[in-house]
Structure formats: C-alpha cells, structure tokens
C-alpha positions in Angstrom: 20.8 -28.6 9.9 19.3 -26.5 7.1 18.5 -22.9 7.8 14.4 -23.6 7.8 13.2 -19.9 6.7 9.0 -19.5 6.3 8.0 -16.5 3.8 4.0 -15.1 4.6 2.5 -12.1 2.9 -0.6 -10.6 4.5 -3.0 -7.7 3.6 -3.7 -6.9 0.9 -1.9 -8.3 -2.7 0.6 -6.1 -4.8 3.3 -6.2 -7.4 6.5 -7.0 -6.0 5.2 -9.7 -4.1 7.0 -12.6 -5.4 9.9 -10.5 -6.9 10.5 -10.3 -3.5 9.8 -13.6 -2.8 12.0 -14.5 -4.9 15.6 -12.3 -4.0 15.6 -14.1 -0.9 15.1 -17.6 -2.3 18.0 -17.0 -5.1 20.0 -15.4 -2.2 19.7 -17.9 0.7 20.8 -20.6 -1.8 23.4 -18.5 -3.0 25.5 -17.7 0.7 23.9 -20.1 3.0 25.5 -23.5 3.5 22.1 -25.5 3.1 18.2 -23.6 2.5 15.4 -25.0 3.3 11.6 -22.4 2.3 8.5 -23.3 3.7 5.7 -21.2 2.6 2.8 -20.1 4.3 -0.4 -19.8 2.9 -2.4 -17.4 2.6 -0.8 -15.4 5.2 -1.1 -15.0 8.5 -4.1 -18.2 8.4 -2.0 -20.0 7.5 0.5 -20.0 10.3 -2.2 -19.7 13.0 -3.5 -22.8 11.3 -1.0 -24.5 9.4 -1.1 -24.5 6.6 2.2 -24.8 4.3 4.3 -26.8 1.9 8.3 -27.1 1.3 9.2 -24.8 -1.8 11.8 -25.9 -4.4 13.6 -24.0 -6.3 12.2 -24.4 -9.3 8.8 -22.7 -7.1 10.8 -19.3 -7.4 11.5 -19.8 -10.8 9.8 -17.3 -13.6 7.7 -15.5 -10.8 10.1 -11.4 -11.1 7.7 -10.3 -13.3 5.0 -11.8 -12.2 1.8 -10.1 -10.4 0.0 -10.9 -6.5 1.2 -13.9 -4.9 2.1 -17.6 -5.3 1.8 -17.8 -1.8 -2.1 -16.2 -1.3 -2.7 -13.4 1.3 -5.3 -13.0 3.7 -6.4 -9.5 5.6 -5.6 -10.8 9.7 -7.0 -7.4 11.0 -4.0 -6.7 13.9 -6.8 -5.4 16.8 -8.2 -9.5 16.7 -5.1 -11.1 16.6 -5.2 -11.1 20.3 -9.4 -11.7 21.2 -10.3 -14.8 21.4 -13.2 -15.6 19.0 -16.6 -17.5 18.6 -13.9 -20.3 17.0 -11.8 -20.6 20.9 -8.5 -19.6 18.9 -6.4 -17.9 20.7 -4.4 -17.1 17.5 -1.1 -15.4 19.1 -0.4 -19.1 20.8 -1.6 -21.2 17.6 1.4 -18.9 15.2 3.8 -19.6 18.6 3.0 -23.4 18.0 2.7 -23.0 14.4 6.4 -21.8 14.6 7.8 -24.7 16.4 5.8 -27.5 14.2 7.4 -26.2 11.0 10.8 -26.4 12.7 11.2 -22.9 11.3 14.7 -20.5 12.0 13.3 -17.8 11.4 9.9 -16.3 9.4 9.8 -13.8 6.8 6.7 -11.5 7.1 5.6 -9.2 3.7 3.0 -7.0 3.8 2.7 -3.2 5.7 1.2 -1.6 8.8 -1.5 -3.5 9.6 1.0 -7.1 8.7 4.2 -5.1 10.6 2.1 -4.4 13.7 1.7 -8.5 14.0 5.0 -9.5 13.5 6.7 -7.0 15.9 3.9 -8.6 18.6 5.5 -12.5 17.0 9.1 -11.0 17.5 8.0 -10.3 21.2 6.9 -13.6 21.9 10.4 -15.0 20.9 9.8 -15.7 17.0 12.3 -14.7 14.8 11.1 -12.3 12.3 12.1 -9.9 9.5 9.6 -7.6 7.9 9.7 -6.8 4.3 7.5 -2.8 3.3 4.5 -4.1 1.2 2.1 -1.4 0.3 0.9 0.5 -2.4 0.3 3.5 -0.3 4.4 4.3 0.6 3.1 4.8 4.5 4.9 2.4 6.1 7.1 4.4 8.5 10.9 4.4 8.5 11.4 3.3 4.7 11.1 5.3 2.1 9.8 4.1 -0.4 7.8 0.5 -0.1 7.5 -1.9 -3.1 4.3 -2.0 -4.9 3.8 2.2 -4.4 5.5 2.7 -8.0 3.6 -0.7 -9.7 0.4 1.5 -9.0 1.9 4.9 -9.4 2.6 3.5 -13.2 -1.0 2.0 -13.4 -3.1 5.4 -11.8 -1.2 8.2 -13.8 -1.7 6.0 -16.9 -5.8 6.4 -15.5 -5.5 9.9 -15.0 -3.4 10.1 -18.5 -6.1 8.2 -20.4 -8.9 11.1 -18.8 -7.6 13.5 -20.0 -8.6 13.2 -24.0 -11.9 12.2 -23.2 -12.2 14.9 -20.5 -11.1 17.7 -23.8 -13.3 16.0 -25.8 -16.3 16.2 -23.8 -15.3 19.7 -22.1 -16.0 17.6 -18.9 -14.5 17.7 -15.1 -13.4 13.9 -14.6 -13.1 12.8 -10.9 -10.7 9.7 -10.8 -10.4 8.1 -7.1 -7.6 6.0 -5.8 -6.8 3.7 -3.5 -5.3 5.4 -0.1 -7.9 5.1 3.0 -6.0 7.3 5.1 -2.6 8.3 3.4 -2.3 10.4 0.0 1.2 9.4 -2.1 -0.3 7.7 -4.2 -3.0 10.2 -5.3 -0.4 13.6 -4.7 2.2 11.6 -6.8 -0.7 10.6 -9.7 -1.8 13.9 -9.7 1.5 15.7 -10.2 2.9 12.9 -13.0 -1.0 12.5 -14.5 -0.6 16.7 -14.6 -4.0 17.1 -12.4 -5.8 20.4 -11.2 -7.0 19.5 -8.2 -5.6 17.1 -5.7 -7.4 15.7 -2.7 -6.0 14.4 -0.4 -6.7 12.4 4.1 -3.5 14.4 5.3 -5.4 17.5 4.0 -9.1 17.9 4.6 -10.6 20.3 1.8 -12.9 23.2 1.8 -15.8 21.5 -1.6 -16.3 25.8 -2.1 -12.8 25.9 -2.7 -12.6 22.7 -5.1 -15.8 24.0 -7.1 -13.6 27.7 -7.4 -10.9 26.0 -8.4 -13.1 24.5 -11.3 -14.6 27.5 -11.8 -12.1 29.4 -12.3 -9.8 27.5 -15.1 -13.3 26.9 -17.2 -13.4 30.7 -16.8 -9.9 31.3 -18.4 -10.4 29.1 -21.1 -9.9 26.2 -19.7 -12.5 23.2 -20.7 -11.9 20.4 -19.2 -10.6 19.8 -15.6 -9.3 16.8 -13.6 -9.7 16.4 -10.0 -7.6 13.3 -8.4 -8.8 12.5 -5.3 -8.0 9.8 -2.5 -10.9 7.3 -1.3 -10.4 8.7 2.2 -10.1 12.5 1.1 -12.2 14.1 3.3 -13.8 17.5 4.0 -13.3 19.9 6.7 -17.0 20.1 7.5 -16.9 16.1 7.8 -16.5 13.6 11.0 -13.2 12.9 11.5 -13.9 9.1 12.0 -14.4 6.8 9.2 -17.3 5.2 9.6 -18.7 8.5 11.5 -18.2 10.0 7.6 -19.2 7.2 5.8 -22.8 7.0 7.7 -22.7 10.8 6.9 -22.2 9.9 3.4 -25.0 7.2 2.8 -27.7 9.1 4.7 -26.5 12.1 2.2 -26.6 9.8 -0.9 -23.2 9.9 -2.0 -21.7 6.3 -2.1 -17.8 7.6 -2.3 -16.2 11.1 -1.7 -15.2 11.4 -5.3 -20.0 11.0 -5.9 -20.1 14.1 -4.0 -17.4 16.0 -5.2 -18.7 15.5 -9.4 -22.3 16.6 -7.2 -20.9 19.4 -6.4 -19.3 20.4 -9.2 -22.3 18.8 -11.0 -24.6 21.9 -9.3 -22.1 24.5 -10.3 -23.3 24.3 -14.3 -19.3 22.3 -15.3 -20.4 18.6 -16.7 -19.0 15.8 -14.4 -18.0 12.5 -14.8 -16.2 9.9 -12.0 -14.1 7.5 -12.8 -12.7 4.5 -10.4 -9.6 2.6 -10.7 -10.2 0.4 -7.9 -8.5 -3.2 -8.0 -6.5 -2.6 -11.4 -4.3 0.0 -9.1 -2.8 -3.7 -7.3 -3.0 -5.8 -10.0 -0.1 -7.0 -12.9 3.1 -7.1 -13.0 5.5 -5.1 -11.0 6.7 -1.9 -13.0 10.7 -2.1 -13.5 11.7 0.2 -10.4 9.4 -2.0 -7.9 11.1 -5.2 -9.4 14.6 -3.9 -8.9 13.9 -2.7 -4.8 12.1 -6.2 -4.6 15.3 -8.2 -5.7 17.5 -5.2 -3.7 15.3 -5.9 -0.9 14.5 -9.7 -0.5 18.0 -10.2 -0.5 19.2 -7.6 2.0 16.6 -10.4 4.3 18.7 -13.5 3.1 21.8 -11.8 4.9 19.3 -10.5 7.8 18.9 -14.2 7.9 22.9 -15.7 7.2 23.9 -13.2 10.2 20.9 -13.9 12.2 19.5 -10.6 12.6 15.6 -10.2 13.8 13.0 -7.8 15.1 13.8 -6.2 11.8 12.3 -4.6 8.8 14.0 -3.9 5.8 14.0 0.4 4.2 14.8 2.0 1.7 16.6 5.1 3.3 18.0 7.6 0.4 20.2 5.4 -1.9 20.7 2.5 1.4 18.9 -0.6 1.8 19.1 -0.9 5.9 16.7 -2.3 8.3 15.1 -1.1 11.4 13.6 -2.4 14.4 9.9 -3.6 14.3 9.5 -1.6 17.9 10.8 1.0 16.4 8.1 0.7 13.0 5.1 -0.7 14.0 1.7 1.1 14.6 3.5 4.6 13.4 2.0 5.7 9.9 4.6 7.6 7.1 1.8 10.6 6.2 1.9 13.6 3.9 2.7 16.4 5.7 1.4 20.0 4.5 4.6 20.9 3.4 5.5 18.3 1.9 8.0 19.0 -0.9 6.1 17.7 -3.2 2.9 19.0 -2.1 5.1 23.1 -2.5 5.8 21.9 -5.7 2.0 21.5 -7.0 0.8 24.1 -5.8 3.7 26.4 -7.3 2.4 24.1 -10.7 -1.2 26.0 -10.3 -2.2 22.6 -8.6 -6.0 23.0 -5.8 -5.9 21.5 -3.1 -9.3 22.3 -1.9 -7.8 24.1 0.8 -7.3 28.0 0.9 
C-alpha cells in the first residue's frame, strides 16, 4: 500500500513554503517506494472541515521560486482549538476523524509557534505528525533559523536602504516599522544590515527620552538624518506589558502604532520625521536563494523522517546540521532576543542606540 502523506500550511504565509512542499514531495517520491501526497486546503481549517486533494507529481513543478503557498493558509488560534464554539464543532475530534478519513500515514505541518502548539496537541492525540519551522520572525525555539526569515530580512533591509537617500536629501528622521509582535530578530538584523541608528525591539523596552537624545546627538554631530528601525511590538518602559492594554492606551493618546508615537516625540524635539511601514511586503514574493536551499534541506529531511517512521518531531537547523526536536520540547516556547545577544553587542559597539541606556 502507498504511504499517504498529508501536508498543510498554517498561520501567516511567507517565502519558502512552496519550496518546502516541493522538497518533501521530490524527496519522498525518490526515497519511498510508493507515495501519495494529500494537500490539505487552508491549513487547519481544511483539516477540521475535511477539505483536501490528492496531488500529482506535476503539482510540485515550478514552485521552488514561488512565494506564498499553493495549498492556501489560515490562522486558527491554538487557544480556541479545544474550545467548542457556536458552530458546535469539536475541532480536535474533527481533525482526528478527517486524518483517518484521508487514510493518512502521517501529517506534515508547516508553521510557526501557534501552529506547532496544535501540532504537538495532535501528536499527543496519537497522530503521526512532523513539524516544519516557518516564520519570518525566526522565533521558533530549538532552531537557529526558520525558513522565511532570510527572505523577509532581505526585503526589510532593502526598505531601510531606500530610506537612507530620501532621509539624507531632506534632512529627516525616518521611522521604519518592521514586523515582529513578540520578538525582534527581523528588526535587529535588518537594522544592523541597513545601518539604522536606533533599533527598538519588543524584548528591550525603551525610554523615549533616550531615543530622542540619540537622534539629537546625531544632529549635533553634523548628521542631517537618522534612521530608526522599530519592531511593531516594541514598547516604552512606561507602557503596559499586556498588548491589549498597551494598544488601548496608545489609541487613547491618538497614536495608531508605536511608530507614530516615536515620530511625534522626535518631531516635538525639533527633528522633522516621517513613518514608513513596509507591512506585508516583508512576507511576500519569491524566497531568497538562502531560503530556497534551507527549505529544500528541511523538506528532504522531513521525507527521510517519514521513511524512518520518526514522528512527534519538528525539523530544525542547529549550527550547520539539519536535525529534529521533539514537538513536546519546543511547543509553546519562543526564541527571544536576549539583551546580551552577540548581535546586540555588535550593534552597540557600532554606536546603535536601543533606547535603554
């Protein structure tokens, strides 16, 4: 009998999803005698509602360089997975039943932190699950890098690069807000790569006065412009730690986001300021060469795990080695930027301010 492999992509899309799908398929067809691949539509929604399709070998051709996901994706919050809502659907029970109806031998789940929590739950419920670490935030615990991060980093860095010339031409301070609600890996690396003067991260609450001081110091030293790279989840030391309370407080003050609040403070100090938010461009488009290679490695490794019937794990990269971690060990844990991370220290040695000292 054929080995039936289910694949779904969950959470926010990013470059590299299709490259991983391709890597899994091509390697599985090569190393496993008889394979059928089942594409589950729109992530966990498709698994809950039983929407899927039997894929052909031709479906995996020409998708290495294609952004997004050919299977579609959706966000299904983990905290609601075990809650029966108004539709009266027991989501966990439905997923288990559809897994059996599809006659799957295993299920590959491509996603980030929330996705992996549900993957671990399904593994505990007895399904043969393998996770694959996807997120532009690069915050999945146990893996040095996730696919999608480097592509987003290239885009975010280019956004900062392009701001330098217009900032210099007009003598302005530019605040560029990058993705990252809980972690600041993308903003940290893009800020360093793009030569930002101030980098603000969720992990390091900042003092607005020190941010303004850093900008004014540059002006006093003859620098006509400044670039502030800020993660969307960055916060002042004086702001509430809970996100909902923080956003409500900003709204009451008349600010749509942290960037507009920073810009207002800098402008009030006498420096003309503009806000730029690249938004979803950071997760769109074709994967970088790095992510194409990484995604192919991850996909091929997942296929080897299927052949060996090793389940309940997620693929990871540690050092220069592709390996795996137990889902139970990494689910629910985030890889945060430590205040003494080497890249933080490098940036500070370069004169970058993090608004904390």
